[in-house]
RODO-2510 file (C-alpha; in nm, 4 decimals, decimal comma):
residues 551
     n   res          X          Y          Z
     1     m     4,3348    -7,0890    -0,9717
     2     e     4,3510    -6,8571    -1,2487
     3     a     4,7262    -6,8082    -1,2131
     4     a     4,7942    -7,1698    -1,2022
     5     f     4,6096    -7,2113    -1,5391
     6     h     4,8176    -6,9310    -1,6807
     7     q     5,1254    -7,0930    -1,5848
     8     q     5,0157    -7,4272    -1,7313
     9     v     4,9405    -7,2550    -2,0753
    10     n     5,2657    -7,1285    -2,0845
    11     n     5,4649    -7,4251    -1,9585
    12     t     5,2800    -7,5984    -2,2598
    13     a     5,3685    -7,3395    -2,5052
    14     t     5,7328    -7,3696    -2,3893
    15     n     5,7065    -7,7237    -2,4192
    16     n     5,5948    -7,7383    -2,7643
    17     a     5,8550    -7,4926    -2,8769
    18     e     6,0902    -7,7249    -2,7534
    19     s     5,9334    -8,0117    -2,9120
    20     v     5,8678    -7,8519    -3,2553
    21     s     6,2638    -7,7628    -3,2709
    22     e     6,3332    -8,1306    -3,1552
    23     l     6,1107    -8,2988    -3,4330
    24     a     6,2714    -8,0827    -3,7219
    25     i     5,9269    -8,0408    -3,8893
    26     i     5,9099    -7,6853    -3,9526
    27     p     6,1068    -7,5512    -4,2581
    28     a     6,3436    -7,2764    -4,2506
    29     m     6,2276    -6,8993    -4,2898
    30     t     5,8872    -6,9539    -4,1498
    31     t     5,7147    -6,8177    -3,8311
    32     i     5,5157    -7,0103    -3,5850
    33     t     5,1880    -6,9174    -3,4586
    34     p     5,0025    -7,1444    -3,2023
    35     l     4,6528    -7,2180    -3,2788
    36     h     4,3926    -7,2540    -3,0068
    37     n     4,1032    -7,3879    -3,2051
    38     s     3,8280    -7,3803    -2,9483
    39     t     3,4715    -7,4759    -3,1341
    40     s     3,2521    -7,3017    -2,8629
    41     n     3,2070    -7,0491    -2,5817
    42     t     3,4067    -7,0826    -2,2987
    43     q     3,4160    -6,8436    -1,9663
    44     a     3,4969    -6,4812    -1,9967
    45     d     3,8381    -6,5232    -1,8102
    46     e     3,9707    -6,8293    -2,0013
    47     t     3,9176    -6,6420    -2,3415
    48     a     4,0664    -6,3521    -2,2104
    49     a     4,3662    -6,5278    -2,0825
    50     d     4,3826    -6,7345    -2,4190
    51     t     4,3766    -6,4058    -2,6131
    52     e     4,6881    -6,2474    -2,3960
    53     v     4,9076    -6,5587    -2,4556
    54     n     4,8100    -6,5820    -2,8227
    55     d     4,8807    -6,1845    -2,8517
    56     e     5,1997    -6,2257    -2,6691
    57     t     5,3186    -6,5131    -2,8804
    58     d     5,2078    -6,3584    -3,2092
    59     d     5,3922    -6,0453    -3,1453
    60     e     5,7014    -6,2445    -3,0739
    61     a     5,6645    -6,4854    -3,3699
    62     r     5,5172    -6,2827    -3,6224
    63     g     5,8276    -6,1075    -3,7391
    64     d     5,8963    -5,9493    -4,0628
    65     e     5,6149    -6,0672    -4,2900
    66     e     5,7053    -5,8212    -4,5471
    67     d     6,0299    -6,0328    -4,6095
    68     g     5,8286    -6,3222    -4,7611
    69     q     5,8004    -6,5320    -4,4490
    70     s     5,4938    -6,7582    -4,4079
    71     e     5,3042    -6,8627    -4,0978
    72     i     5,2551    -7,2240    -3,9591
    73     m     4,9930    -7,2575    -3,7002
    74     i     5,0831    -7,4743    -3,4141
    75     p     4,7601    -7,6393    -3,2954
    76     q     4,7298    -7,6096    -2,8942
    77     p     4,6276    -7,8973    -2,6638
    78     p     4,2736    -7,9315    -2,5129
    79     y     4,2088    -7,7695    -2,1940
    80     v     3,9933    -7,8644    -1,8896
    81     g     3,6526    -7,6610    -1,9618
    82     q     3,7060    -7,6285    -2,3271
    83     r     3,3741    -7,7233    -2,5244
    84     f     3,3005    -7,8686    -2,8751
    85     d     2,9924    -7,8935    -3,0745
    86     s     3,0297    -8,2813    -3,0918
    87     f     3,2580    -8,5517    -2,9851
    88     e     3,3797    -8,6106    -3,3514
    89     d     3,4875    -8,2410    -3,3406
    90     a     3,6787    -8,2770    -3,0259
    91     k     3,8471    -8,5646    -3,1801
    92     k     3,9004    -8,4290    -3,4925
    93     f     4,0776    -8,1529    -3,2867
    94     y     4,2898    -8,3637    -3,0604
    95     q     4,4063    -8,5735    -3,3795
    96     r     4,5272    -8,2448    -3,5716
    97     y     4,7161    -8,1607    -3,2334
    98     a     4,8460    -8,5332    -3,2138
    99     m     4,9721    -8,5254    -3,5707
   100     f     5,1578    -8,2068    -3,5471
   101     h     5,3534    -8,3211    -3,2446
   102     g     5,4255    -8,6891    -3,3787
   103     f     5,1908    -8,9166    -3,2139
   104     a     4,8293    -9,0636    -3,2877
   105     v     4,5240    -9,1101    -3,0959
   106     n     4,2310    -9,3404    -3,0539
   107     t     3,8769    -9,3347    -2,8734
   108     e     3,9026    -9,5377    -2,5781
   109     y     3,5392    -9,5672    -2,4828
   110     h     3,2037    -9,4003    -2,5975
   111     r     2,9326    -9,4628    -2,3452
   112     k     2,5344    -9,4618    -2,4043
   113     i     2,2581    -9,3764    -2,1860
   114     k     2,0031    -9,6792    -2,1771
   115     k     1,7038    -9,4731    -2,1498
   116     t     1,7730    -9,2421    -2,4437
   117     n     2,0221    -9,4208    -2,5932
   118     e     2,2561    -9,1059    -2,6580
   119     y     2,6123    -9,0929    -2,5895
   120     n     2,7108    -8,8942    -2,2944
   121     r     3,0635    -8,9588    -2,1995
   122     g     3,4135    -9,0268    -2,3956
   123     e     3,7739    -9,0499    -2,3784
   124     i     4,0612    -9,0176    -2,6286
   125     r     4,3893    -9,1662    -2,5568
   126     c     4,7208    -9,2231    -2,6974
   127     y     4,7987    -9,5101    -2,9638
   128     k     5,0353    -9,6638    -2,7198
   129     a     4,7841    -9,6537    -2,3904
   130     r     4,7230   -10,0105    -2,3743
   131     r     4,9248   -10,3132    -2,2899
   132     n     5,0366   -10,5514    -2,5483
   133     k     4,8522   -10,8967    -2,4980
   134     k     5,0755   -11,1899    -2,4344
   135     g     5,0313   -11,5272    -2,6153
   136     k     4,8600   -11,8373    -2,4512
   137     g     4,9597   -12,1620    -2,4845
   138     v     5,3090   -12,3396    -2,6103
   139     a     5,4840   -12,1665    -2,8996
   140     p     5,5003   -12,3711    -3,2356
   141     v     5,8181   -12,5212    -3,3482
   142     v     5,8201   -12,2784    -3,6302
   143     p     5,6696   -11,9684    -3,5710
   144     e     5,4179   -11,8035    -3,8251
   145     r     5,5363   -11,4940    -3,9820
   146     k     5,3145   -11,2024    -3,8670
   147     r     5,2743   -10,8326    -3,9240
   148     g     5,4692   -10,5979    -3,7130
   149     i     5,2834   -10,4715    -3,3990
   150     i     5,2738   -10,1408    -3,2262
   151     v     5,4377   -10,1879    -2,8955
   152     k     5,2037   -10,0484    -2,6063
   153     t     5,3638    -9,8674    -2,3318
   154     e     5,0517    -9,7906    -2,1285
   155     c     5,1052    -9,4202    -2,2033
   156     p     4,9034    -9,2243    -1,9610
   157     i     4,8119    -8,9275    -2,2181
   158     r     4,4128    -8,8828    -2,1922
   159     c     4,1442    -8,6546    -2,2593
   160     k     3,8238    -8,7211    -2,1076
   161     l     3,4906    -8,5447    -2,2378
   162     n     3,1297    -8,5435    -2,0885
   163     a     2,8152    -8,4374    -2,2604
   164     d     2,6803    -8,1364    -2,1400
   165     g     2,3472    -8,0454    -2,3075
   166     a     2,3867    -8,0073    -2,6857
   167     q     2,7916    -7,9649    -2,6402
   168     w     3,0783    -8,1713    -2,5057
   169     v     3,3226    -8,0310    -2,2376
   170     v     3,6645    -8,1502    -2,1611
   171     t     3,6518    -8,2804    -1,7982
   172     d     4,0128    -8,3910    -1,7669
   173     y     4,3486    -8,3780    -1,9494
   174     f     4,6683    -8,5283    -1,8810
   175     e     4,9608    -8,4982    -2,1353
   176     e     5,3170    -8,6617    -2,0432
   177     h     5,4193    -8,9708    -2,2622
   178     n     5,6180    -9,2170    -2,1473
   179     h     5,7268    -9,3038    -2,5038
   180     k     5,9311    -9,1439    -2,7799
   181     l     5,7671    -8,9391    -3,0206
   182     i     5,7839    -8,9519    -3,3970
   183     k     6,0480    -8,7009    -3,5171
   184     k     5,9694    -8,6713    -3,8806
   185     f     5,6563    -8,4890    -3,9848
   186     d     5,5987    -8,7119    -4,3247
   187     l     5,5999    -9,0279    -4,0921
   188     v     5,3151    -8,9288    -3,8894
   189     k     5,0644    -8,9869    -4,1545
   190     f     5,1316    -9,3823    -4,1696
   191     p     4,9621    -9,4855    -3,8256
   192     s     4,6032    -9,5895    -3,9358
   193     a     4,4345    -9,3107    -3,6780
   194     h     4,5854    -9,0440    -3,9067
   195     r     4,5088    -9,2087    -4,2414
   196     g     4,1700    -9,1469    -4,4262
   197     f     3,9951    -8,9517    -4,6778
   198     n     3,7816    -8,6840    -4,6498
   199     t     3,4369    -8,6629    -4,8127
   200     l     3,5522    -8,4741    -5,1513
   201     e     3,8398    -8,7440    -5,1783
   202     k     3,6025    -9,0102    -5,1205
   203     k     3,3728    -8,9068    -5,4078
   204     f     3,7022    -8,8898    -5,6363
   205     v     3,8253    -9,2382    -5,5743
   206     k     3,4665    -9,3558    -5,6635
   207     l     3,4585    -9,1644    -5,9940
   208     l     3,8041    -9,3259    -6,0492
   209     h     3,6918    -9,6632    -5,9380
   210     d     3,4139    -9,6537    -6,1739
   211     c     3,6361    -9,5619    -6,4474
   212     d     3,8497    -9,8693    -6,3942
   213     v     4,1542    -9,6694    -6,2506
   214     g     4,3715    -9,8720    -6,0380
   215     p     4,5159    -9,7899    -5,6793
   216     s     4,8557    -9,7185    -5,7823
   217     r     4,7340    -9,4735    -6,0603
   218     m     4,4999    -9,3128    -5,8095
   219     v     4,7672    -9,2559    -5,5918
   220     q     4,9440    -9,0560    -5,8407
   221     i     4,6469    -8,8536    -5,9337
   222     l     4,4980    -8,7575    -5,6102
   223     p     4,7967    -8,5380    -5,5127
   224     l     4,7867    -8,3672    -5,8285
   225     i     4,4003    -8,2753    -5,7564
   226     q     4,4768    -8,1892    -5,4181
   227     s     4,7855    -7,9613    -5,4306
   228     g     4,9021    -7,9281    -5,7743
   229     d     5,2511    -8,0153    -5,7168
   230     g     5,2234    -8,3779    -5,6960
   231     r     5,3751    -8,4494    -5,3584
   232     l     5,2970    -8,7968    -5,2404
   233     s     5,5048    -8,7725    -4,9052
   234     s     5,2144    -8,5435    -4,7705
   235     m     4,9010    -8,7548    -4,8422
   236     p     4,7320    -8,9283    -4,5485
   237     y     4,6826    -9,2332    -4,7326
   238     i     4,8737    -9,5226    -4,9099
   239     p     4,7683    -9,7717    -5,2043
   240     a     4,6458   -10,0384    -4,9451
   241     d     4,3971    -9,7685    -4,8053
   242     i     4,2697    -9,7080    -5,1749
   243     t     4,2444   -10,0862    -5,2427
   244     n     4,0540   -10,1214    -4,9399
   245     l     3,8293    -9,8130    -5,0132
   246     k     3,7699    -9,9718    -5,3490
   247     a     3,6826   -10,3025    -5,1992
   248     k     3,4045   -10,1520    -4,9954
   249     y     3,2472    -9,9727    -5,2976
   250     r     3,2363   -10,3060    -5,4594
   251     r     3,0659   -10,4736    -5,1447
   252     e     2,8500   -10,1891    -5,1383
   253     s     2,7363   -10,2254    -5,5263
   254     r     2,6926   -10,5910    -5,4649
   255     l     2,4198   -10,5412    -5,1815
   256     a     2,1641   -10,3506    -5,4345
   257     d     2,3019   -10,3909    -5,7622
   258     i     2,0056   -10,4970    -5,9890
   259     e     1,7699   -10,2310    -5,8153
   260     a     2,0133    -9,9575    -5,8713
   261     t     2,0754   -10,0943    -6,2462
   262     i     1,6981   -10,0866    -6,2926
   263     a     1,6596    -9,7297    -6,1669
   264     y     1,9379    -9,6377    -6,3997
   265     f     1,7817    -9,7356    -6,7091
   266     e     1,4416    -9,6120    -6,5879
   267     e     1,6317    -9,2547    -6,5711
   268     k     1,7797    -9,3199    -6,9234
   269     a     1,4237    -9,4150    -7,0259
   270     k     1,2858    -9,0622    -6,9106
   271     v     1,5519    -8,8751    -7,1218
   272     d     1,5665    -9,0994    -7,4361
   273     v     1,2170    -9,2152    -7,5365
   274     d     1,3764    -9,4866    -7,7519
   275     f     1,5696    -9,6480    -7,4755
   276     f     1,4966   -10,0153    -7,4566
   277     y     1,5814   -10,2674    -7,1965
   278     r     1,4815   -10,6398    -7,0736
   279     i     1,5982   -10,8231    -6,7711
   280     r     1,5196   -11,1889    -6,7312
   281     l     1,5137   -11,3460    -6,3653
   282     d     1,5360   -11,6986    -6,2383
   283     d     1,3043   -11,8857    -5,9816
   284     e     1,5411   -11,7060    -5,6988
   285     d     1,5164   -11,3670    -5,8771
   286     r     1,8468   -11,3602    -5,9734
   287     v     1,9573   -11,2116    -6,3208
   288     r     1,9456   -11,4635    -6,5961
   289     n     1,9861   -11,2667    -6,9292
   290     m     1,9900   -10,9139    -6,9669
   291     y     1,9886   -10,6675    -7,2870
   292     w     1,9534   -10,2925    -7,3211
   293     v     2,0174   -10,0266    -7,6014
   294     d     1,9876    -9,6508    -7,6681
   295     g     1,7658    -9,4799    -7,8954
   296     a     2,0591    -9,3713    -8,1294
   297     a     2,1668    -9,7317    -8,1978
   298     r     1,7973    -9,8330    -8,2462
   299     r     1,7647    -9,5580    -8,5476
   300     a     2,0909    -9,6419    -8,6943
   301     y     1,9823   -10,0327    -8,7144
   302     k     1,7283    -9,9355    -8,9831
   303     h     2,0154    -9,8264    -9,2259
   304     f     2,3045   -10,0517    -9,1226
   305     r     2,1446   -10,3756    -9,0524
   306     d     2,3571   -10,5685    -9,3432
   307     c     2,6030   -10,7005    -9,1124
   308     i     2,6073   -10,7942    -8,7565
   309     s     2,9128   -10,9144    -8,5537
   310     f     2,8135   -11,1154    -8,2461
   311     d     3,0700   -11,2791    -7,9976
   312     a     3,0494   -11,3456    -7,6182
   313     t     3,3995   -11,4082    -7,5020
   314     y     3,4703   -11,1306    -7,2426
   315     l     3,3627   -11,1541    -6,8755
   316     t     3,2946   -10,8004    -6,7975
   317     n     3,1226   -10,8173    -6,4319
   318     m     3,1906   -10,9484    -6,0788
   319     y     2,9075   -11,2166    -6,1245
   320     k     3,1140   -11,3657    -6,4508
   321     m     2,8464   -11,3018    -6,6893
   322     p     2,9630   -11,2662    -7,0475
   323     c     2,9173   -10,9453    -7,2394
   324     a     2,7395   -11,0258    -7,5919
   325     p     2,7578   -10,6833    -7,7770
   326     f     2,5640   -10,6660    -8,1165
   327     i     2,8362   -10,4889    -8,3364
   328     g     2,7383   -10,3371    -8,6598
   329     i     2,9174   -10,1095    -8,9519
   330     n     2,8160    -9,7679    -9,0707
   331     n     2,8973    -9,5781    -9,3705
   332     h     3,2374    -9,4606    -9,2304
   333     n     3,3512    -9,8019    -9,1999
   334     q     3,3308    -9,7480    -8,8146
   335     s     3,1824   -10,0232    -8,5614
   336     l     2,8233    -9,9535    -8,3991
   337     q     2,6921   -10,0809    -8,0982
   338     f     2,3204   -10,2394    -8,1676
   339     g     2,2855   -10,3047    -7,8019
   340     c     2,4520   -10,5255    -7,5201
   341     g     2,3540   -10,8427    -7,3746
   342     l     2,4784   -11,0471    -7,0901
   343     v     2,4184   -11,4044    -7,0359
   344     r     2,4773   -11,6057    -6,7070
   345     n     2,4807   -11,9611    -6,9087
   346     e     2,6097   -11,9771    -7,2815
   347     d     2,3380   -12,2401    -7,4108
   348     t     2,0892   -12,2304    -7,6510
   349     d     1,8143   -12,0950    -7,4435
   350     g     2,0194   -11,8024    -7,2937
   351     y     2,1008   -11,7150    -7,6550
   352     t     1,7460   -11,7678    -7,7905
   353     w     1,6098   -11,5316    -7,5259
   354     l     1,8799   -11,2620    -7,6166
   355     f     1,8045   -11,3108    -8,0053
   356     k     1,4196   -11,2888    -7,9768
   357     t     1,4786   -10,9735    -7,7391
   358     f     1,6985   -10,8158    -7,9972
   359     l     1,4369   -10,8848    -8,2641
   360     e     1,1553   -10,7277    -8,0562
   361     c     1,3678   -10,4094    -7,9885
   362     m     1,4470   -10,3665    -8,3669
   363     g     1,0913   -10,3848    -8,4561
   364     g     1,0914   -10,7609    -8,5903
   365     v     1,3469   -10,6838    -8,8728
   366     d     1,6088   -10,9376    -8,9074
   367     p     1,9762   -10,8619    -8,9523
   368     m     2,0800   -10,9597    -9,3254
   369     n     2,3896   -11,1222    -9,2322
   370     i     2,5620   -11,2247    -8,9026
   371     i     2,9006   -11,3415    -8,8316
   372     t     2,9757   -11,5530    -8,5179
   373     d     3,2415   -11,7910    -8,3696
   374     r     3,2143   -12,1679    -8,3870
   375     d     2,9635   -12,1952    -8,1064
   376     f     2,6924   -12,4626    -8,1393
   377     s     2,4384   -12,2779    -7,9122
   378     m     2,4612   -11,9486    -8,0923
   379     r     2,4192   -12,1192    -8,4308
   380     a     2,1010   -12,3066    -8,2937
   381     g     1,9580   -11,9648    -8,1707
   382     i     2,0170   -11,8081    -8,4811
   383     e     1,8764   -12,0434    -8,6981
   384     g     1,5640   -12,0422    -8,4816
   385     v     1,5262   -11,6788    -8,4508
   386     f     1,6699   -11,5289    -8,7550
   387     p     1,5804   -11,7740    -9,0177
   388     l     1,6180   -11,5203    -9,3293
   389     a     1,9804   -11,4138    -9,2127
   390     v     2,2924   -11,5531    -9,3597
   391     h     2,4940   -11,6944    -9,1060
   392     r     2,8810   -11,7110    -9,1179
   393     h     3,1413   -11,8362    -8,9012
   394     c     3,4715   -11,6656    -8,8166
   395     r     3,7314   -11,8026    -9,0697
   396     w     4,0521   -11,7026    -8,8714
   397     h     3,9257   -11,9144    -8,5767
   398     i     3,8385   -12,2148    -8,7955
   399     i     4,1568   -12,2056    -8,9878
   400     k     4,3763   -12,1494    -8,6768
   401     k     4,1906   -12,4609    -8,5157
   402     a     4,2664   -12,6455    -8,8264
   403     e     4,6121   -12,5840    -8,8488
   404     e     4,6989   -12,7353    -8,5178
   405     t     4,6447   -13,0812    -8,6604
   406     l     4,7043   -12,9643    -9,0556
   407     g     5,0374   -12,7971    -9,0012
   408     p     5,2665   -13,0851    -8,9674
   409     f     5,0538   -13,2615    -9,2450
   410     f     5,1113   -12,9947    -9,4896
   411     a     5,4657   -12,9482    -9,4096
   412     d     5,5207   -13,3027    -9,5535
   413     c     5,3328   -13,2225    -9,8384
   414     p     5,3479   -12,8653    -9,9699
   415     e     5,1574   -12,9374   -10,2973
   416     l     4,8741   -13,0230   -10,0861
   417     h     4,8845   -12,7088    -9,8788
   418     k     4,9153   -12,4934   -10,2295
   419     a     4,5979   -12,6853   -10,3251
   420     f     4,3951   -12,6126   -10,0455
   421     e     4,4668   -12,2584   -10,0461
   422     l     4,3960   -12,2464   -10,4252
   423     c     4,0826   -12,4203   -10,3578
   424     v     3,9267   -12,2243   -10,0581
   425     d     4,0555   -11,8505   -10,1685
   426     h     4,0330   -11,8551   -10,5481
   427     s     3,7287   -12,0411   -10,6158
   428     l     3,4506   -11,7938   -10,7348
   429     t     3,1485   -12,0068   -10,7213
   430     v     3,0140   -12,2799   -10,4912
   431     e     3,0443   -12,5446   -10,7849
   432     e     3,3915   -12,4445   -10,8587
   433     f     3,4901   -12,4859   -10,4981
   434     e     3,3400   -12,8205   -10,4662
   435     r     3,4771   -12,9674   -10,7795
   436     s     3,8390   -12,8417   -10,6971
   437     w     3,7963   -12,9841   -10,3166
   438     r     3,6831   -13,3301   -10,4737
   439     a     3,9871   -13,3264   -10,7172
   440     m     4,2274   -13,2180   -10,4208
   441     i     4,1010   -13,4990   -10,2198
   442     e     4,1512   -13,7683   -10,5054
   443     t     4,4844   -13,6477   -10,5897
   444     y     4,6333   -13,6488   -10,2924
   445     q     4,4531   -13,9314   -10,1162
   446     v     4,3529   -13,7722    -9,8014
   447     q     3,9781   -13,9150    -9,7781
   448     d     4,0595   -14,0507    -9,4385
   449     n     4,1829   -13,7223    -9,2680
   450     e     3,9529   -13,6245    -8,9840
   451     t     4,0290   -13,2445    -9,0133
   452     l     3,9587   -13,2253    -9,3780
   453     t     3,6524   -13,4095    -9,3381
   454     s     3,5165   -13,1760    -9,0661
   455     l     3,6119   -12,8659    -9,2573
   456     w     3,4128   -13,0173    -9,5695
   457     e     3,0954   -13,0682    -9,3363
   458     k     3,1270   -12,7015    -9,2209
   459     r     3,1968   -12,5427    -9,5612
   460     m     2,8931   -12,3441    -9,5794
   461     y     2,9846   -12,1451    -9,2600
   462     w     3,3188   -12,0525    -9,3535
   463     v     3,4017   -12,0846    -9,7105
   464     p     3,4135   -11,7576    -9,9315
   465     a     3,2478   -11,8912   -10,2128
   466     y     2,9179   -11,9469   -10,0372
   467     f     2,9223   -11,5521    -9,9369
   468     m     3,0108   -11,4206   -10,2705
   469     q     2,6207   -11,2761   -10,3167
   470     c     2,6229   -11,1416    -9,9355
   471     f     2,7507   -10,8309    -9,8012
   472     f     3,0191   -10,8452    -9,5476
   473     p     3,2002   -10,5083    -9,5813
   474     f     3,5624   -10,5641    -9,5095
   475     l     3,4920   -10,8609    -9,2801
   476     h     3,5223   -11,2291    -9,2689
   477     t     3,5929   -11,2766    -8,8992
   478     t     3,4732   -11,1545    -8,5660
   479     q     3,7355   -10,9063    -8,5426
   480     r     3,4749   -10,6194    -8,5062
   481     s     3,3577   -10,7682    -8,1742
   482     e     3,7250   -10,8536    -8,0686
   483     g     3,8067   -10,4949    -8,0940
   484     f     3,5117   -10,3870    -7,9200
   485     n     3,6065   -10,6149    -7,6275
   486     a     3,9720   -10,4743    -7,6336
   487     v     3,8457   -10,1307    -7,6048
   488     l     3,5837   -10,2119    -7,3220
   489     k     3,8624   -10,3482    -7,1258
   490     r     3,9898    -9,9955    -7,0932
   491     y     3,6786    -9,9039    -6,9386
   492     v     3,5471   -10,1639    -6,7232
   493     s     3,7117   -10,4838    -6,5225
   494     p     3,5686   -10,8211    -6,4181
   495     g     3,5262   -10,6659    -6,0997
   496     n     3,2655   -10,4335    -6,2064
   497     s     2,8832   -10,4455    -6,0907
   498     l     2,6041   -10,4274    -6,3497
   499     l     2,5571   -10,0765    -6,2752
   500     q     2,9242    -9,9676    -6,3327
   501     f     2,9106   -10,1690    -6,6303
   502     a     2,6002   -10,0066    -6,7861
   503     k     2,7601    -9,6520    -6,7175
   504     q     3,0757    -9,7256    -6,8594
   505     y     2,9133    -9,8829    -7,1591
   506     t     2,6913    -9,5742    -7,1955
   507     t     3,0335    -9,3620    -7,2064
   508     l     3,1524    -9,5765    -7,4642
   509     q     2,8438    -9,5606    -7,6711
   510     q     2,8656    -9,1672    -7,6404
   511     k     3,2516    -9,1681    -7,7441
   512     i     3,1653    -9,3930    -8,0713
   513     l     2,8507    -9,1321    -8,1543
   514     g     3,1139    -8,8481    -8,1315
   515     s     3,3498    -9,0076    -8,3477
   516     e     3,0660    -9,0839    -8,5987
   517     l     2,9713    -8,7221    -8,6039
   518     q     3,3485    -8,6088    -8,6629
   519     q     3,3654    -8,8239    -8,9809
   520     e     3,0235    -8,6804    -9,0825
   521     a     3,1712    -8,3364    -9,0655
   522     n     3,5037    -8,4539    -9,2318
   523     t     3,2834    -8,5635    -9,5181
   524     a     3,0717    -8,2562    -9,5507
   525     v     3,3832    -8,0090    -9,5113
   526     k     3,6794    -8,1734    -9,6931
   527     q     3,6787    -8,2817   -10,0601
   528     p     3,8708    -8,6032   -10,1073
   529     k     4,1893    -8,5965   -10,3232
   530     l     4,1214    -8,7313   -10,6933
   531     l     4,4166    -8,9391   -10,8696
   532     t     4,2560    -8,9454   -11,1908
   533     y     4,0213    -8,7175   -11,3903
   534     l     3,7895    -9,0235   -11,4662
   535     p     3,4259    -8,9320   -11,4517
   536     m     3,3674    -9,2586   -11,2545
   537     e     3,6157    -9,1325   -10,9861
   538     r     3,4444    -8,7851   -10,9516
   539     h     3,1136    -8,9280   -10,9372
   540     m     3,2196    -9,1905   -10,6299
   541     s     3,3894    -8,8949   -10,4503
   542     k     3,0357    -8,7387   -10,4273
   543     i     2,8221    -9,0358   -10,3353
   544     y     3,0833    -9,2154   -10,0800
   545     t     3,1882    -9,0789    -9,7442
   546     n     3,5671    -8,9704    -9,7447
   547     k     3,6459    -9,2905    -9,5459
   548     i     3,5154    -9,5291    -9,7701
   549     f     3,6131    -9,3429   -10,0880
   550     n     3,9711    -9,3504    -9,9463
   551     r     3,9559    -9,7147    -9,8667
***
């Protein structure tokens, strides 16, 4: 029995050497050392026999290591009586051997004992072990295009294992393929049995997924993290595997998203005592509205509540709830986030709840001026919640909409176009604007023009003359909100969960605060360059920040 086993091991080693030379997977100037990776105790005579074989092979294959040659450990096949700590360990051991020799393996069965509900038997077979299923019925006239299939050859290779106490022991092993093996090592990774991620890679993919990194970029980044040389051919996965893993994370995020988001907010509140959040649910306990803000933004609002830009035009989560951030401006002409709201329905009720929550968060202090787009629901909510605030519409959106009908009309009458611009842009008082507008209408007889009539009715929301006494620092459009949305797109995607969006919003807020500190340091350390010797300029350089002084 022992002699027969020795003969089997020697024959296997010979066949492996021939297979390796045939596969052409070993680079030049390398030595090959067989690897017998048993994970548990075996009988003393079997261990001794393995040691003798490995020692002989090592003596023959080690060669001159001082010449810079490297070793490649060739996995050895399992043998009858070999023990493993678990069935998964046995499968990993055999998969490594299969990958090195040009084929893949699958778990054929894994039986349970009904009384104990524990596994006690398993079998690992070649991926071509079964027979292809034959189609039933009459083939269609135009056959459907399908994916390529793996041709099964009823390959007899198998490795049977039985549970023996806390370990698993190989009870039967047969290795004789009836099909060709994969001859190129870089191709062995593509069968599904060899594709996958380890625990560390899954965590890294989850981190990149939360940062809105696409699958193609992940495929480029992962090899750099693993080996440093950026070789894509050796990675045991393809972009489709990363896409499937990202889809799995999205499904998992949806299951307990709101509970995880609330837990995240609670953790933030423990660290930041001024952190504030509110969530509004509907009758079915689904999120209807949400608002949260950190302590730094609440403290900044006391000093920079002069002007607020509010817009809700960007979908930022898998529930298609528009993001509605409150954007302010600090003394460095930088945008500030005074909290973020999510609304399911863009109606008056939703905006009213959001504005009341914002007012509660900020201690009941209204913003002095607020600019939005032409949304009736927003305007109704602002008038009801912020009665003391000066509400202004985005002029750019109004003019752009008007130009769709006024463009051809002005092209036929250039004098009217010039009079329109003079009236809107160069009127310094409300009385002057209204007098110039009436003169323009009567001079060119355009009383029946619907677009001009509509602009006149909404004049108090967009004409600069009505806001001469109000403080809108470098602002007459919702460009601040639109710029924030453009930056937000680089951090989150519409497929993100609420928890992912909240985390990335926090990351963006930290970046904004860091930029503000940089500008404060710049003002404290650097002296702005003066262009004149006037006392006024010298005085302004001391009371303004460098950014505002240069502006």
